[in-house]
N, C-alpha and C positions, 0 to 999 in steps of 0.2 A: 773549265766548262766543257770538258770532253763529253761528246755524245749529245750535246744540245745545240740548237741553232745558234749561230754566232751573230747573225744579222736579222733582227726582228723589224718587220715593216708593220706599222700600225695604221689601219684604215680609219681615219677620222673624217672622211669626206662629208658625213651628214651632221657633224658636230658644229654648233655655232656659238653657244654660250650656255651658262648654267651648269647643272650637275654633271652632264655628260663630258664637258670639257675638263672639269675638275678631275673626274675619274681617269680620263685619258692622260692628262698631264702627270698624275700621280703614278700611274702604271709605267709610263715612259721613263720616268726617273728611276723607278724601282728596277726595271730591266737594265737600265744603264749602270746602276750601282752594282748589279749582279754580273757585270762584265760583258753585256751585249752591246753590239753596235745597234743603234736604234734610229729608224727613219720614220717620221710621222707624215702621212699624207693628209692634207686638208684642202677644202675647196675655196677657202677664203683665209684672210689674216684673222687671227683670233686675238681680240683685244685683251691685253693684260697677261698674255701667255708668252713667255720668252724661254723656250726650251733650249735654244742654241747656247745659252750661257752655261748649260749643263752638258754640253757636248752632244746634244741630240739634233739630228738634221730634220729640218721641216721643209717639205716640198709642197708648195701651193699649186693646185690644179684648178684654175678658175673655170675651166670648161666643164667641171664636174659640179658646179654650184647648183643647188636645187635637187629635190628628191629624184625627179625623172632623169636629169642629166647625170646625177651620181650613179643611178642604176645603170644607165647606158655605158658610162665610163667603166664601171666594174665589168660589165659584160664583154666589152670590145677592146679595152685598152689596158686594164689593170694588170693582167697576167704578164703582158709583154713588158710593162714598166717595171714590175717587181723583178722579172728576170734580168732586165737591163742594169738595174742597180744592185743586183747580187743578193736579193732577199733569200733567206733560208727558211723563214716561217712568217706567217701573217697573223696578226691579231685584229679582229674586227669587232664592231659593236652591233648587236641585234641582227645583222644581216649576213647572209652567205655571199662570198665572192668567188666566182669561178676561176681559181688560180690552181697551178700545178704543184705548189709547195704545201706543206702541212699548214692547217689553218685552225686557229682557236677563235671561237666566237664567245664574247662576253655579253650575256643578255641582261640589260639594265633597264628594260622597258616592258611593262606588263601589257600594254595595249595590243601587240601582235597576237596575244594568246587569249584575248577576250572573245566572247561570241560576236558574230558579225554585227548585230544591231548596236552593241555597246561600242565596238570599234568605229563604226560609222558615225555614231554620235560624238565620239571623242575627236576623230581626226578627219572626217569626211569620207566619201565613197572611195575615191581613188587611192588614198593612202591606206585606207582600211584593207583594201584588197592587196596592195603591194607589200605592206609591212608584214602581213600574215604569211604571204607566200615566201618572202625572203627569210623570215625567221624560221619557218617550217623547214625550208631547204637547209638551213644551218643545223637544225636539230638532227637531221638525217645524214648530212654529208660532212660536217666539220670534224676534224680529227679529235677535238675535245670541245665540249660545250660547258662553259662556266656560267654560273648564275649568281646575280647579286644578292639573292636571298632564297631561303627555302620556299617562300611564297611564289616567287617567279618560277622556280623549278617545278613546283606543284601545278601551277597553271599550264606550263609547257607540257607536262606529263599527260595532261588531259587532252592535249592537242594532237599528239601522234602516239602510235602504239609503242614505239621504241625510240629513245633518245640515244644518240651515239656518244658514249663516254660523258655522262652528266656529272658535274662537280659543283658544289656550292662554294663560292669564294666571296666573302664579305669584303667590301672595299675599305671600310673603316673611315674614320674622320681624323683630320689633323687638328691637334689641340694647340692652342696658343696660351701664353702666360698672361692671363688677365685676373686681376684681383676682384673677386666677386663681392657684391654688396653684402653688408651685414644682413643677417636674417631679419632684423628689425627694419632696415631700410628697404628691403624687398617688398614690404607691406604697402609702400607707396609707389612702387615701380609700375610701369605700364605692362599690359598684356601684349604679347608680340604674335603676329602671324606672318610667316614667310611663304609667299604664294605666287601664283601667276594668274593669267586670265583664263586658263583651261577650265572647262566645265567641271571636271572631276575634283577640282580643288574645293568646290562648294563654298565659295566666298559668301554666297547668300546666307548660308547657315552661320558663318562667322559673324556677319552683321546682325543677324537675329540673336545670336548669343550676346553680343555687346549691348543690344537694345534691352534685353531682359536683365542683363547684369546691372545696367545703370539704374534700372527701377529699384534695385535692392542695395546698390552701392553707387551713389551719385558721383563719387569721386574717382571711379575707375577710369582707366585710360587704355586706348588701343593704338598700337603703331603697326602699320602695314608695310612690309618690306617686299618690293617687287615692282614691276613695271606699272606705274599708276594708270596709264592710258588703257593698257590691256585689262587690267583688273576692273577698272570702272566700266569698261565696255561690256563686261559680263554681268554687271549688276543692274538692278532696276533703277529707274529714275528716282523713285522714292528712297531706295537704299543709298544712292549717291548723295541725295539731298541731306539725308540724315547724317551721313559721315561728315559732310561739309559744314553743317550747321550746329552739330551738337557741341563743338568746341573741345571735345575730348578724344578725337580720333585724328591721326596724322598719317599721311602717305610719305614713306621715306624714300621710295624709289629703289633702284639697285644700289647696294652699298658694298664696300670692300669687305673681304673676309675678316680682317682684324676689327673693322668697325662693327660687323655683325656680332662677333664674340663680345665686344665691349658692351653692346646693347643687351645681349642675353645675360651677361653677368650682372646687370642691374635690374633685370626684368622681374616682375611678379610671376609671370608664367608665359609659356609658349602654347599656342592653341592651334589645332588643325582639325578640320572636318573632312579632309581629303579622302577620296575613296579609291584611289589608284596609286598607291606608293610602292614602288619596287623595293625600296629601302629608305627608311626615313632618316636620312643623314643629318638634317638640321636638328632633328629631335635629339640625337645623340650629342651633337655639338652643344645644345642647350644643357643637357644633363652634365656635360663635362665641366661646366662652370656653375653647377648647383642649381640651375634654373628648372623649376617644376614644369612638366610637359603634360598638357591635357590633349588626348588624342582619341579620335573615333576608332573603335575597335574593329578594324577591317584591314584588308590587304596585308601589308607587312608591318603594320604599326605595332602589333603585340610583339612580333619577333624582334623589332628594332628597340622597343622601349622596355620590354620585360616587365617584371613586377614593380620596378621603380617608377614606371609611368602611371599617370592617372587616366585609365582607360574608361571610356564611356560608350554605350551602345551607339552604333553608327547612325548618324542623323539625329541623335537625341540631344537637342539643345538644352533642355531643362536640366538634364544630368550634368552637362558641361558647366552650366551656371552654378549648380550645387557644388561641383568640384572646385570651381574658382572661389566661391564664397567660403569653402572650407579651409582655404589658405589665409587664415586670419590671425595666426600667432607666430611669433618668432620661433617657437618650438617646432611648428609645422615645417618651416623652411629649413631649419637645422637638420631635422630628421630626413627630409626629402633630399637635401643637399648631399648628405653622406651616402644615402642609398643611390642617388643618381650618379655621383662621381664613381662609385664602385662599379656600377653597371657600365658606364661609358668607357671605363679603362679597358674593357675587353676588346674594344674596337679601335685601338691605337692604329693610326694610318700606316706608320712604318712597318709595324709588325704584320698587319693585314696584307700590305703590299708584298712584303717578303714571302708570306705564305702563298699569295697568289702566284708568284714566280715559281715556287716549289711545285704547286699543283699543275701549272702549265708545263713544267719540265717532265713531270711524271706522265702527262697525257700526250705529249708530242714525242714521236719516235726519234731516235738518234738521227742527226743529219751530219754527214761527214764534212769535216772542214775542207774547204777547197779555195783555190785562188780564183777570184772573179775578174774576168776580162770584159769590162763594159765601159761604156762612155760615161763621162762625168756629167750628169744631168743637173748638177747643183750649181754649176757656174752661171 
């Protein structure tokens, strides 16, 4: 690893759960496998994440919990901490950190690059301002800016005149061995939506889709994966009542990754009307087990699903219903299964993570190996 940083510090202070944590964990393991010493900084314990078993140090800084405190920690304490533990380079997500060592920023969030009204609607006034400022600072000052998709890079390009060292690096998905349902059995499987309570997920349109689908297919089923309370809080009283009383919809809550794959391997289809996807990871996971994906043609959905996805105009519920009803023969599932698996194979997690490390190394200048004389803050 001559000429590359030997100790990578990963700034995960703003990560709590969901896709961001999955991305961080995957990259930490990839850098470790490439021979780096890796330290991950978090503001809280991350449930279900055990990086130390892979030889990766985790340093929890509870005083950095929350967006404002994390920002203050970066500004006034992070550089000294990184120096004390002997960091050679920093990898952060979405935000710039004022450190003196080379820094890579991985942009995995579209919201900082939206126009102000859209940002404010998505995350509120304070975060709309802060996220944009920190992301723009990264675009201008980071040694290398990596983007989760071409879509995020294009949004960022419209935000500033020049991005310092921009590179697209897909994160990919981790495939697990699950036997997919036969094409015939998929005909009776449920439709799945994997979502959150965020407005841009457009869960209202998913409910509308299911209402209209039931009018033409009374045996159709819907399973909702994600935090039930948050999802229900964003729906109307009437939509909640419909889901509760129709008898064909089910809230699954958060489920483990293996359980999600098992669910998708038996599903009739995955459905999303989301409007702000930086990279539609769960869509590719569905395709990996031959599950058809119906997606609104916006943000990174087309880039993620390619020609193997069933794309419908953004917000067009009727077209989505038509696409769902078109999945009515075993031949349809067999054909889509072959196409979906072939497309998903391009995004194998291990290969994408290894490519990420290579792009990182090309973008970060050589850092001389040196002996670190510092206190052991991990005791």
